[in-house]
C-alpha positions in Angstrom: 112.0 182.2 274.0 114.3 179.2 274.5 111.6 177.3 276.4 109.1 177.9 273.5 111.6 176.7 271.0 112.3 173.5 273.0 108.6 172.8 273.2 108.3 173.2 269.4 111.2 170.7 268.9 109.5 168.2 271.2 106.0 168.6 269.7 104.9 165.1 268.6 107.8 163.3 270.2 107.1 159.9 271.8 108.1 159.7 275.4 109.7 156.4 276.3 108.8 155.0 279.7 110.6 151.8 280.5 109.2 149.0 282.5 111.9 148.9 285.2 110.6 145.6 286.7 110.9 143.9 283.3 114.3 145.4 282.7 115.6 144.4 286.1 114.5 140.8 285.5 116.8 140.4 282.4 119.1 143.4 281.8 121.3 141.7 279.1 118.2 141.0 277.0 117.0 144.5 277.3 120.4 145.9 276.2 120.5 143.6 273.2 117.0 144.8 272.2 118.1 148.4 272.8 121.0 148.4 270.4 119.2 147.8 267.1 116.3 150.0 268.2 118.6 152.9 268.7 121.3 152.2 266.1 123.9 151.7 268.9 
């Protein structure tokens, strides 16, 4: 029952898959982009 409810909540959610090579090349820039995108 819980698993089914979790699937319903996630239905239509976009899965974020970061490009770790890009992030590793310039972490401060990535963090600065992340803040406005997430409201952090």
